[in-house]
Jmol script that loads the backbone (N, CA, C; Angstrom):
load data "model"
ATOM      1  N   MET A   1      98.045 110.448 134.910  1.00  0.00           N
ATOM      2  CA  MET A   1      96.942 109.861 134.172  1.00  0.00           C
ATOM      3  C   MET A   1      97.537 109.065 133.014  1.00  0.00           C
ATOM      4  N   ALA A   2      97.004 107.924 132.784  1.00  0.00           N
ATOM      5  CA  ALA A   2      97.440 107.093 131.658  1.00  0.00           C
ATOM      6  C   ALA A   2      97.089 107.795 130.353  1.00  0.00           C
ATOM      7  N   ALA A   3      97.635 107.290 129.270  1.00  0.00           N
ATOM      8  CA  ALA A   3      97.316 107.863 127.960  1.00  0.00           C
ATOM      9  C   ALA A   3      95.801 107.871 127.779  1.00  0.00           C
ATOM     10  N   LEU A   4      95.285 108.971 127.278  1.00  0.00           N
ATOM     11  CA  LEU A   4      93.839 109.101 127.123  1.00  0.00           C
ATOM     12  C   LEU A   4      93.329 108.241 125.980  1.00  0.00           C
ATOM     13  N   ASN A   5      92.127 107.733 126.154  1.00  0.00           N
ATOM     14  CA  ASN A   5      91.436 107.008 125.096  1.00  0.00           C
ATOM     15  C   ASN A   5      89.972 107.420 125.140  1.00  0.00           C
ATOM     16  N   GLU A   6      89.086 106.660 124.524  1.00  0.00           N
ATOM     17  CA  GLU A   6      87.674 107.049 124.431  1.00  0.00           C
ATOM     18  C   GLU A   6      86.891 106.874 125.732  1.00  0.00           C
ATOM     19  N   ARG A   7      87.457 106.185 126.699  1.00  0.00           N
ATOM     20  CA  ARG A   7      86.778 106.001 127.986  1.00  0.00           C
ATOM     21  C   ARG A   7      87.154 107.130 128.938  1.00  0.00           C
ATOM     22  N   TRP A   8      86.188 107.591 129.723  1.00  0.00           N
ATOM     23  CA  TRP A   8      86.466 108.628 130.711  1.00  0.00           C
ATOM     24  C   TRP A   8      87.450 108.086 131.740  1.00  0.00           C
ATOM     25  N   GLN A   9      88.434 108.898 132.080  1.00  0.00           N
ATOM     26  CA  GLN A   9      89.435 108.522 133.072  1.00  0.00           C
ATOM     27  C   GLN A   9      89.536 109.622 134.116  1.00  0.00           C
ATOM     28  N   LYS A  10      89.588 109.239 135.387  1.00  0.00           N
ATOM     29  CA  LYS A  10      89.767 110.213 136.462  1.00  0.00           C
ATOM     30  C   LYS A  10      91.233 110.574 136.587  1.00  0.00           C
ATOM     31  N   ALA A  11      91.483 111.786 136.986  1.00  0.00           N
ATOM     32  CA  ALA A  11      92.846 112.227 137.229  1.00  0.00           C
ATOM     33  C   ALA A  11      93.437 111.401 138.368  1.00  0.00           C
ATOM     34  N   THR A  12      94.708 111.069 138.254  1.00  0.00           N
ATOM     35  CA  THR A  12      95.349 110.246 139.285  1.00  0.00           C
ATOM     36  C   THR A  12      95.424 110.971 140.620  1.00  0.00           C
ATOM     37  N   ARG A  13      95.356 112.268 140.619  1.00  0.00           N
ATOM     38  CA  ARG A  13      95.412 113.030 141.871  1.00  0.00           C
ATOM     39  C   ARG A  13      94.030 113.300 142.460  1.00  0.00           C
ATOM     40  N   SER A  14      93.001 112.774 141.856  1.00  0.00           N
ATOM     41  CA  SER A  14      91.655 112.947 142.403  1.00  0.00           C
ATOM     42  C   SER A  14      91.574 112.255 143.749  1.00  0.00           C
ATOM     43  N   GLY A  15      91.017 112.939 144.701  1.00  0.00           N
ATOM     44  CA  GLY A  15      90.893 112.381 146.037  1.00  0.00           C
ATOM     45  C   GLY A  15      89.620 111.574 146.196  1.00  0.00           C
ATOM     46  N   SER A  16      89.391 111.124 147.404  1.00  0.00           N
ATOM     47  CA  SER A  16      88.202 110.332 147.693  1.00  0.00           C
ATOM     48  C   SER A  16      87.019 111.204 148.093  1.00  0.00           C
ATOM     49  N   ASN A  17      87.177 112.534 148.015  1.00  0.00           N
ATOM     50  CA  ASN A  17      86.110 113.443 148.428  1.00  0.00           C
ATOM     51  C   ASN A  17      85.079 113.695 147.330  1.00  0.00           C
ATOM     52  N   GLY A  18      85.235 113.029 146.183  1.00  0.00           N
ATOM     53  CA  GLY A  18      84.252 113.155 145.114  1.00  0.00           C
ATOM     54  C   GLY A  18      84.465 114.325 144.187  1.00  0.00           C
ATOM     55  N   GLN A  19      85.468 115.138 144.438  1.00  0.00           N
ATOM     56  CA  GLN A  19      85.745 116.282 143.569  1.00  0.00           C
ATOM     57  C   GLN A  19      86.767 115.852 142.531  1.00  0.00           C
ATOM     58  N   CYS A  20      86.289 115.251 141.459  1.00  0.00           N
ATOM     59  CA  CYS A  20      87.176 114.648 140.471  1.00  0.00           C
ATOM     60  C   CYS A  20      86.996 115.275 139.094  1.00  0.00           C
ATOM     61  N   VAL A  21      88.073 115.272 138.375  1.00  0.00           N
ATOM     62  CA  VAL A  21      88.079 115.683 136.980  1.00  0.00           C
ATOM     63  C   VAL A  21      88.287 114.428 136.145  1.00  0.00           C
ATOM     64  N   GLU A  22      87.531 114.307 135.069  1.00  0.00           N
ATOM     65  CA  GLU A  22      87.683 113.182 134.157  1.00  0.00           C
ATOM     66  C   GLU A  22      88.010 113.724 132.775  1.00  0.00           C
ATOM     67  N   ALA A  23      88.777 112.950 132.012  1.00  0.00           N
ATOM     68  CA  ALA A  23      89.131 113.360 130.656  1.00  0.00           C
ATOM     69  C   ALA A  23      89.097 112.147 129.738  1.00  0.00           C
ATOM     70  N   ARG A  24      88.922 112.420 128.448  1.00  0.00           N
ATOM     71  CA  ARG A  24      88.998 111.365 127.438  1.00  0.00           C
ATOM     72  C   ARG A  24      89.443 111.999 126.122  1.00  0.00           C
ATOM     73  N   TYR A  25      89.949 111.157 125.222  1.00  0.00           N
ATOM     74  CA  TYR A  25      90.347 111.588 123.883  1.00  0.00           C
ATOM     75  C   TYR A  25      89.347 110.988 122.912  1.00  0.00           C
ATOM     76  N   LEU A  26      88.613 111.841 122.198  1.00  0.00           N
ATOM     77  CA  LEU A  26      87.549 111.372 121.323  1.00  0.00           C
ATOM     78  C   LEU A  26      87.475 112.254 120.081  1.00  0.00           C
ATOM     79  N   ASP A  27      87.478 111.618 118.926  1.00  0.00           N
ATOM     80  CA  ASP A  27      87.331 112.327 117.646  1.00  0.00           C
ATOM     81  C   ASP A  27      88.356 113.451 117.474  1.00  0.00           C
ATOM     82  N   GLY A  28      89.572 113.232 117.962  1.00  0.00           N
ATOM     83  CA  GLY A  28      90.633 114.222 117.786  1.00  0.00           C
ATOM     84  C   GLY A  28      90.645 115.336 118.810  1.00  0.00           C
ATOM     85  N   TYR A  29      89.782 115.262 119.813  1.00  0.00           N
ATOM     86  CA  TYR A  29      89.709 116.277 120.865  1.00  0.00           C
ATOM     87  C   TYR A  29      89.884 115.636 122.232  1.00  0.00           C
ATOM     88  N   VAL A  30      90.360 116.436 123.182  1.00  0.00           N
ATOM     89  CA  VAL A  30      90.368 116.028 124.583  1.00  0.00           C
ATOM     90  C   VAL A  30      89.167 116.702 125.228  1.00  0.00           C
ATOM     91  N   GLU A  31      88.321 115.904 125.874  1.00  0.00           N
ATOM     92  CA  GLU A  31      87.160 116.427 126.581  1.00  0.00           C
ATOM     93  C   GLU A  31      87.384 116.259 128.076  1.00  0.00           C
ATOM     94  N   VAL A  32      86.980 117.255 128.850  1.00  0.00           N
ATOM     95  CA  VAL A  32      87.148 117.256 130.299  1.00  0.00           C
ATOM     96  C   VAL A  32      85.788 117.540 130.920  1.00  0.00           C
ATOM     97  N   ARG A  33      85.485 116.832 132.014  1.00  0.00           N
ATOM     98  CA  ARG A  33      84.208 117.059 132.697  1.00  0.00           C
ATOM     99  C   ARG A  33      84.378 116.875 134.206  1.00  0.00           C
ATOM    100  N   ASN A  34      83.379 117.333 134.920  1.00  0.00           N
ATOM    101  CA  ASN A  34      83.298 117.161 136.368  1.00  0.00           C
ATOM    102  C   ASN A  34      82.609 115.831 136.630  1.00  0.00           C
ATOM    103  N   SER A  35      83.263 114.917 137.323  1.00  0.00           N
ATOM    104  CA  SER A  35      82.676 113.598 137.549  1.00  0.00           C
ATOM    105  C   SER A  35      81.435 113.651 138.438  1.00  0.00           C
ATOM    106  N   ASN A  36      81.287 114.695 139.235  1.00  0.00           N
ATOM    107  CA  ASN A  36      80.092 114.837 140.080  1.00  0.00           C
ATOM    108  C   ASN A  36      78.866 115.231 139.279  1.00  0.00           C
ATOM    109  N   SER A  37      79.081 115.805 138.114  1.00  0.00           N
ATOM    110  CA  SER A  37      77.974 116.278 137.291  1.00  0.00           C
ATOM    111  C   SER A  37      78.280 115.992 135.823  1.00  0.00           C
ATOM    112  N   PRO A  38      78.355 114.716 135.451  1.00  0.00           N
ATOM    113  CA  PRO A  38      78.796 114.352 134.109  1.00  0.00           C
ATOM    114  C   PRO A  38      77.885 114.822 132.977  1.00  0.00           C
ATOM    115  N   THR A  39      76.642 115.127 133.265  1.00  0.00           N
ATOM    116  CA  THR A  39      75.735 115.588 132.210  1.00  0.00           C
ATOM    117  C   THR A  39      75.712 117.108 132.084  1.00  0.00           C
ATOM    118  N   ALA A  40      76.489 117.799 132.894  1.00  0.00           N
ATOM    119  CA  ALA A  40      76.494 119.264 132.874  1.00  0.00           C
ATOM    120  C   ALA A  40      77.258 119.838 131.690  1.00  0.00           C
ATOM    121  N   GLY A  41      77.996 119.001 130.992  1.00  0.00           N
ATOM    122  CA  GLY A  41      78.737 119.476 129.834  1.00  0.00           C
ATOM    123  C   GLY A  41      80.219 119.210 129.976  1.00  0.00           C
ATOM    124  N   THR A  42      80.938 119.475 128.900  1.00  0.00           N
ATOM    125  CA  THR A  42      82.369 119.244 128.876  1.00  0.00           C
ATOM    126  C   THR A  42      83.085 120.473 128.349  1.00  0.00           C
ATOM    127  N   VAL A  43      84.366 120.519 128.613  1.00  0.00           N
ATOM    128  CA  VAL A  43      85.257 121.495 127.997  1.00  0.00           C
ATOM    129  C   VAL A  43      86.054 120.702 126.981  1.00  0.00           C
ATOM    130  N   ARG A  44      86.167 121.229 125.773  1.00  0.00           N
ATOM    131  CA  ARG A  44      86.811 120.494 124.688  1.00  0.00           C
ATOM    132  C   ARG A  44      88.067 121.239 124.227  1.00  0.00           C
ATOM    133  N   PHE A  45      89.163 120.488 124.121  1.00  0.00           N
ATOM    134  CA  PHE A  45      90.451 121.033 123.700  1.00  0.00           C
ATOM    135  C   PHE A  45      90.939 120.312 122.449  1.00  0.00           C
ATOM    136  N   THR A  46      91.610 121.048 121.543  1.00  0.00           N
ATOM    137  CA  THR A  46      92.363 120.378 120.492  1.00  0.00           C
ATOM    138  C   THR A  46      93.617 119.813 121.149  1.00  0.00           C
ATOM    139  N   ARG A  47      94.313 118.939 120.464  1.00  0.00           N
ATOM    140  CA  ARG A  47      95.539 118.362 121.043  1.00  0.00           C
ATOM    141  C   ARG A  47      96.565 119.448 121.405  1.00  0.00           C
ATOM    142  N   PRO A  48      96.851 120.420 120.514  1.00  0.00           N
ATOM    143  CA  PRO A  48      97.799 121.482 120.897  1.00  0.00           C
ATOM    144  C   PRO A  48      97.312 122.313 122.088  1.00  0.00           C
ATOM    145  N   GLU A  49      96.011 122.598 122.150  1.00  0.00           N
ATOM    146  CA  GLU A  49      95.470 123.346 123.293  1.00  0.00           C
ATOM    147  C   GLU A  49      95.650 122.556 124.579  1.00  0.00           C
ATOM    148  N   TRP A  50      95.379 121.246 124.534  1.00  0.00           N
ATOM    149  CA  TRP A  50      95.520 120.393 125.710  1.00  0.00           C
ATOM    150  C   TRP A  50      96.971 120.372 126.182  1.00  0.00           C
ATOM    151  N   GLU A  51      97.901 120.203 125.249  1.00  0.00           N
ATOM    152  CA  GLU A  51      99.317 120.162 125.619  1.00  0.00           C
ATOM    153  C   GLU A  51      99.761 121.486 126.242  1.00  0.00           C
ATOM    154  N   THR A  52      99.266 122.604 125.717  1.00  0.00           N
ATOM    155  CA  THR A  52      99.571 123.912 126.293  1.00  0.00           C
ATOM    156  C   THR A  52      98.984 124.032 127.686  1.00  0.00           C
ATOM    157  N   PHE A  53      97.742 123.592 127.864  1.00  0.00           N
ATOM    158  CA  PHE A  53      97.088 123.626 129.169  1.00  0.00           C
ATOM    159  C   PHE A  53      97.857 122.793 130.193  1.00  0.00           C
ATOM    160  N   ILE A  54      98.212 121.571 129.841  1.00  0.00           N
ATOM    161  CA  ILE A  54      98.930 120.690 130.768  1.00  0.00           C
ATOM    162  C   ILE A  54     100.268 121.306 131.154  1.00  0.00           C
ATOM    163  N   THR A  55     100.969 121.892 130.198  1.00  0.00           N
ATOM    164  CA  THR A  55     102.241 122.549 130.499  1.00  0.00           C
ATOM    165  C   THR A  55     102.034 123.715 131.458  1.00  0.00           C
ATOM    166  N   ALA A  56     100.975 124.502 131.243  1.00  0.00           N
ATOM    167  CA  ALA A  56     100.707 125.675 132.073  1.00  0.00           C
ATOM    168  C   ALA A  56     100.336 125.307 133.501  1.00  0.00           C
ATOM    169  N   VAL A  57      99.674 124.188 133.710  1.00  0.00           N
ATOM    170  CA  VAL A  57      99.260 123.805 135.063  1.00  0.00           C
ATOM    171  C   VAL A  57     100.217 122.817 135.718  1.00  0.00           C
ATOM    172  N   SER A  58     101.273 122.448 135.023  1.00  0.00           N
ATOM    173  CA  SER A  58     102.239 121.515 135.608  1.00  0.00           C
ATOM    174  C   SER A  58     102.970 122.203 136.767  1.00  0.00           C
ATOM    175  N   GLU A  59     103.708 121.424 137.497  1.00  0.00           N
ATOM    176  CA  GLU A  59     104.397 121.922 138.686  1.00  0.00           C
ATOM    177  C   GLU A  59     105.263 123.145 138.391  1.00  0.00           C
ATOM    178  N   ASP A  60     105.901 123.203 137.248  1.00  0.00           N
ATOM    179  CA  ASP A  60     106.770 124.326 136.902  1.00  0.00           C
ATOM    180  C   ASP A  60     106.115 125.293 135.931  1.00  0.00           C
ATOM    181  N   GLY A  61     104.816 125.124 135.683  1.00  0.00           N
ATOM    182  CA  GLY A  61     104.123 125.961 134.703  1.00  0.00           C
ATOM    183  C   GLY A  61     103.715 127.312 135.237  1.00  0.00           C
ATOM    184  N   GLU A  62     103.134 128.120 134.355  1.00  0.00           N
ATOM    185  CA  GLU A  62     102.795 129.494 134.711  1.00  0.00           C
ATOM    186  C   GLU A  62     101.682 129.608 135.741  1.00  0.00           C
ATOM    187  N   PHE A  63     100.877 128.571 135.929  1.00  0.00           N
ATOM    188  CA  PHE A  63      99.782 128.643 136.891  1.00  0.00           C
ATOM    189  C   PHE A  63     100.100 127.952 138.214  1.00  0.00           C
ATOM    190  N   ARG A  64     101.366 127.726 138.486  1.00  0.00           N
ATOM    191  CA  ARG A  64     101.735 127.084 139.763  1.00  0.00           C
ATOM    192  C   ARG A  64     101.376 128.027 140.921  1.00  0.00           C
ATOM    193  N   LEU A  65     101.113 127.417 142.050  1.00  0.00           N
ATOM    194  CA  LEU A  65     100.791 128.202 143.243  1.00  0.00           C
ATOM    195  C   LEU A  65     102.053 128.812 143.834  1.00  0.00           C
ATOM    196  N   PRO A  66     101.948 129.984 144.428  1.00  0.00           N
ATOM    197  CA  PRO A  66     103.142 130.637 145.020  1.00  0.00           C
ATOM    198  C   PRO A  66     103.645 129.851 146.222  1.00  0.00           C
TER     199      PRO A  66
END
end "model"
wireframe off; spacefill off
backbone 0.3
color backbone group
């Protein structure tokens, strides 16, 4: 994913099946939402929380699949 800005951006690994995650950087927070249901709400992270989350779900992170 490119550097986040105020516009919603889909994850580069989102497929064509419509199951996409979108994120943006707004007012000092990273917001994440489901692109299929954009009005359902967002999850909001501080920058340190986001960086920790990305590290944890990265290929070598603690949440990698066995």
